[in-house]
Every structure is written in C-alpha cells, then in structure tokens.
C-alpha positions in Angstrom: -10.0 -56.6 5.4 -13.2 -56.3 3.4 -13.9 -53.0 5.1 -10.4 -51.7 4.2 -10.9 -52.7 0.5 -14.3 -51.1 0.4 -12.9 -47.9 1.9 -10.0 -47.8 -0.6 -12.4 -48.3 -3.5 -14.7 -45.6 -2.2 -11.8 -43.2 -1.8 -10.5 -44.0 -5.3 -14.0 -43.3 -6.8 -14.1 -40.1 -4.8 -10.7 -38.9 -6.1 -11.6 -39.6 -9.7 -14.1 -36.7 -9.7 -12.3 -33.3 -9.6 -14.0 -30.4 -7.9 -11.8 -27.6 -9.2 -14.7 -25.2 -9.2 -14.9 -25.4 -5.4 -11.3 -24.2 -5.1 -11.9 -21.5 -7.7 -15.0 -20.3 -5.9 -13.4 -20.2 -2.5 -10.4 -18.3 -3.9 -12.6 -15.7 -5.6 -14.8 -15.3 -2.5 -11.8 -14.8 -0.3 -10.3 -12.2 -2.8 -13.5 -10.2 -3.2 -14.3 -10.3 0.5 -10.8 -8.8 1.2 -11.3 -6.2 -1.5 -14.7 -5.3 -0.1 -13.2 -4.9 3.4 -10.4 -2.7 2.2 -12.6 -0.5 0.1 -15.2 -0.1 2.8 -12.5 0.8 5.3 -11.1 3.4 2.9 -14.5 4.9 2.2 -15.5 5.0 5.9 -12.1 6.6 6.8 -12.6 9.1 4.0 -16.1 10.0 5.1 -15.4 10.4 8.8 -11.8 11.6 8.8 -12.1 14.4 6.3 -10.8 17.9 7.3 -13.5 20.5 7.1 -12.6 23.5 4.9 -14.3 26.9 5.4 -13.8 30.1 3.5 -12.0 33.0 5.3 -13.0 36.6 4.9 -11.9 38.0 1.5 -8.4 39.4 1.3 -7.4 42.9 0.1 -7.3 41.6 -3.5 -10.8 40.2 -3.2 -9.6 36.5 -3.2 -11.1 33.9 -0.9 -8.6 31.9 1.0 -9.5 28.4 2.3 -8.9 27.8 6.0 -9.0 24.6 8.0 -11.5 24.5 10.7 -10.2 22.9 13.9 -12.8 20.7 15.7 -15.6 21.8 13.3 -15.7 25.3 14.8 -15.8 28.3 12.6 -13.7 31.4 12.2 -10.0 32.1 12.0 -7.0 29.8 11.5 -3.9 29.7 9.4 -4.2 29.5 5.6 -3.9 25.9 4.3 -0.6 25.1 2.7 -0.4 23.5 -0.8 -1.7 20.0 -0.6 0.9 17.4 -1.5 -0.3 14.7 -3.9 0.2 11.0 -3.5 2.6 10.8 -6.4 4.9 13.4 -4.7 4.6 11.4 -1.4 5.6 8.2 -3.2 8.6 9.9 -4.9 9.8 11.3 -1.5 9.4 7.9 0.1 11.3 6.2 -2.7 14.0 8.8 -2.4 14.4 8.2 1.3 14.6 4.4 0.7 17.2 4.7 -2.1 19.3 7.2 -0.1 19.4 4.9 2.9 18.1 7.5 5.4 15.8 5.0 7.1 16.4 1.6 8.5 14.3 0.1 5.7 16.4 2.1 3.2 19.6 0.9 4.7 18.4 -2.7 4.4 17.4 -2.2 0.8 20.7 -0.5 -0.1 22.7 -3.4 1.6 20.7 -6.0 -0.3 21.3 -4.1 -3.5 25.0 -4.0 -2.8 25.1 -7.7 -2.2 23.2 -8.6 -5.3 25.4 -6.3 -7.3 28.5 -7.8 -5.8 27.2 -11.3 -6.5 26.5 -10.6 -10.2 29.8 -8.7 -10.9 32.1 -10.2 -8.3 33.2 -6.9 -7.0 31.9 -4.4 -4.5 29.9 -1.6 -6.2 31.1 1.9 -6.0 28.5 4.6 -5.1 28.5 7.5 -7.6 26.2 10.4 -7.4 23.9 8.6 -4.9 23.5 5.5 -7.0 25.4 2.2 -7.1 26.9 1.3 -10.5 28.0 -2.3 -11.1 
C-alpha cells in the first residue's frame, strides 16, 4: 500500500509539469522532415527525368525549331508541340471532375447532388452542365 501511495504521488508530481515544447518540437520535426523528403524527391525527379532538347537545322525562314532527343541521341525527330502549363492541366482535371466523366467525378457529382438535395429538400436540376439548387 505504501508503494502504491508513493507511486501515485510521484505520478501526480510528474503530471504537474507540462512538456508542451516536446510535442511542438516533435510535430515540427515531423513536418519539416516530410517537407524535405517531398522537395528532395521533386528535385531529383526534375534533375534525372528531364527531356533533353536539341536545336534542329534552321528552317527556310531561318527560325530554329526545338526538337526532343529520344534516348539522348542527336539528330532528327518531330517538332515539340506547345507545352501545356500546370494551370491548364488543373483546369482540365477540374472540368473532368465537374462533368462526371471519371469515376471520381461521378462520385463528386453524386455527393454534390445529395448535399444540394439535403439543403433545399428537392433534387437539383442540371442546367448547362451545372447543378442549381
């Protein structure tokens, strides 16, 4: 019994002192380690997975066209098409989601319909590709 009382008193003394900084430090270390891993993966993939671009012979108008080199070899190839930016990719992806062309889009549209029906109490009517409640 004396040991139990001593253990309870020691535990109570231990719990009086808060170690919030240990939680904060461990959270920050975890966050920055994850950030470092993601950034290093992106940098390494950018360094080693870049497409090599070489200049093709000048065209009749004297313009230099950029051509992709396949396998690092030189000479020849098809002209590179206009590169699509990440904003355009994001807009295309969002358009596919909203239109319900993919499975994820269908799930998103059905959830939106249910939420809309819950708030208004009726089933939404699609007009011009969008649901109006």
